C-alpha positions as CSV (number, residue, x, y, z in Angstrom):
1,X,-0.2,-0.2,0.2
2,X,1.5,3.4,-1.0
3,X,-0.1,5.1,2.3
4,X,2.2,2.6,4.3
5,X,5.3,4.5,2.6
6,X,4.3,7.7,4.2
7,X,3.0,7.0,7.5
8,X,3.8,4.7,10.5
9,X,0.3,3.5,10.8
10,X,-2.3,2.6,7.9
11,X,-5.6,4.3,7.5
12,X,-7.4,1.2,8.8
13,X,-5.4,1.3,12.4
14,X,-6.3,5.0,12.5
15,X,-10.0,4.3,12.0
16,X,-10.7,5.6,9.1
17,X,-12.8,4.1,6.3
18,X,-12.5,4.5,2.5
19,X,-15.4,6.8,3.0
20,X,-14.0,9.2,5.5
21,X,-10.4,9.3,3.2
22,X,-12.4,10.1,0.2
23,X,-14.3,13.0,2.0
24,X,-11.0,14.3,3.4
25,X,-9.5,14.3,-0.3
26,X,-12.6,15.9,-1.9
27,X,-12.7,18.6,0.8
28,X,-9.2,19.3,0.5
29,X,-9.5,19.6,-3.3
30,X,-12.2,21.8,-2.9
31,X,-10.6,24.0,-0.4
32,X,-7.5,24.3,-2.7
33,X,-9.5,25.4,-5.5
34,X,-11.7,27.7,-3.8
35,X,-8.7,29.4,-2.3
36,X,-7.0,29.9,-5.5
37,X,-10.1,30.9,-7.1
38,X,-11.0,33.8,-4.4
39,X,-7.4,34.8,-4.5
40,X,-7.4,35.5,-8.2
41,X,-10.2,37.4,-7.9
42,X,-9.1,39.6,-5.0
43,X,-5.7,40.7,-6.5
44,X,-4.5,43.9,-5.4
45,X,-4.3,45.5,-8.8
46,X,-7.9,44.3,-9.7
47,X,-9.2,46.0,-6.5
48,X,-7.2,49.3,-7.4
49,X,-8.6,49.3,-10.9
50,X,-12.1,49.0,-9.7
51,X,-11.7,51.7,-7.1
52,X,-10.0,54.4,-10.0
53,X,-12.8,53.2,-12.3
54,X,-15.5,54.0,-9.8
55,X,-14.1,57.5,-9.0
56,X,-14.0,58.6,-12.5
57,X,-17.4,57.4,-13.2
58,X,-18.5,59.6,-9.9
59,X,-16.9,62.6,-11.7
């Protein structure tokens, strides 16, 4: 088992079922993708451009 190379205990010895392992992996992937997406949307340059554009629109 590949996991045996990285951990001293196997998943079954830790009490983790395949369902729980799949949930952990899925949640990790969703978190990483969501974090990357929100970071890209909240870039400093994009925020500053939007503030400058709003200021020009109000004048």
